[in-house]
C-alpha positions in Angstrom: 117.1 118.5 108.6 114.0 117.4 110.5 113.9 114.1 108.6 117.5 113.4 109.6 116.8 114.2 113.3 113.6 112.1 113.2 115.7 109.2 111.7 118.3 109.6 114.5 115.6 109.6 117.1 113.9 106.4 115.8 117.3 104.8 114.9 116.4 104.0 111.4 119.8 103.9 109.8 121.5 100.7 108.8 124.4 99.4 110.8 127.7 100.5 109.3 126.3 103.6 107.6 127.7 107.1 108.3 124.7 108.2 110.4 124.7 105.0 112.4 128.4 105.6 113.3 127.6 109.2 114.2 124.9 108.1 116.6 127.1 105.5 118.2 129.9 108.0 118.6 127.6 110.5 120.3 126.3 107.9 122.7 129.8 106.8 123.6 130.9 110.4 124.1 127.9 111.0 126.4 128.8 107.9 128.4 132.5 108.7 128.9 132.5 112.5 129.0 129.5 113.5 131.1 130.8 112.0 134.4 133.7 114.5 134.2 131.4 117.4 133.5 128.2 116.5 135.3 128.2 115.6 139.0 125.8 112.7 139.3 126.1 112.7 143.1 127.3 109.2 143.5 130.3 108.7 145.8 132.0 105.6 147.2 130.3 104.6 150.4 131.7 103.3 153.6 132.0 99.5 153.6 128.6 98.0 154.7 129.5 95.4 157.3 127.3 93.3 159.5 126.7 94.9 163.0 129.5 93.8 165.3 132.0 93.0 162.5 135.6 93.4 163.4 137.8 94.8 160.6 141.4 93.6 160.6 144.1 95.1 158.3 147.8 94.2 158.0 150.3 97.0 158.3 153.5 94.9 158.2 154.3 91.2 158.7 153.1 90.4 162.2 151.5 93.9 162.7 147.8 94.3 162.6 145.2 97.0 163.1 141.8 96.0 164.4 138.7 98.1 164.3 136.4 96.9 167.0 132.9 98.3 167.2 132.2 100.0 170.6 129.3 97.7 171.2 131.6 94.7 171.1 133.7 95.8 174.0 131.9 94.3 177.0 132.9 92.8 180.2 134.1 93.9 183.6 137.3 95.6 184.4 139.6 98.1 182.7 139.2 99.0 179.0 142.7 97.7 178.3 141.9 94.3 179.5 138.6 94.2 177.6 140.3 95.1 174.3 143.1 92.6 174.9 140.5 89.9 175.6 138.4 90.7 172.5 141.5 90.8 170.2 142.8 87.6 171.6 139.5 85.9 171.1 139.8 86.6 167.4 143.5 86.0 166.7 145.1 84.2 169.7 148.0 85.5 171.7 149.1 89.0 170.6 150.5 92.1 172.3 148.5 95.3 172.1 150.7 98.2 171.3 148.1 101.0 171.6 144.5 101.8 170.9 142.4 104.9 170.3 138.7 105.6 170.3 137.3 106.8 167.0 134.3 109.1 167.6 131.4 110.1 165.5 130.9 113.9 164.8 128.6 114.3 167.8 131.1 112.6 170.2 129.8 109.1 170.6 132.5 106.4 170.3 132.0 104.5 167.0 134.8 102.0 167.3 138.2 101.4 168.8 141.3 101.2 166.6 143.8 98.8 168.1 147.4 98.2 167.0 148.8 94.8 167.8 151.8 92.7 166.9 152.8 89.0 167.2 
């Protein structure tokens, strides 16, 4: 038995032999079954964007949702006018339906989510 285990460890069996197939099957089982059993701690991460990037998604034809970082909202006057100006500088003339501030857990505004239509 120790000779078989040593041969498995040093991978001495010829390709196509029974023991070679057993080793390959065990490796494939490990690769495909352990992520379901064992938590490796890897999770999808939030998209890594350049600072100041504006994310635009389409909800319907002519309807868009903008995510504008709070640091990009600058200028004088009301927040509505600033958001309207920033969105129009990206996409041209649009009508802002509504917006909301998305906050971090400790209360700081992370970005503004803005719904617009053409």
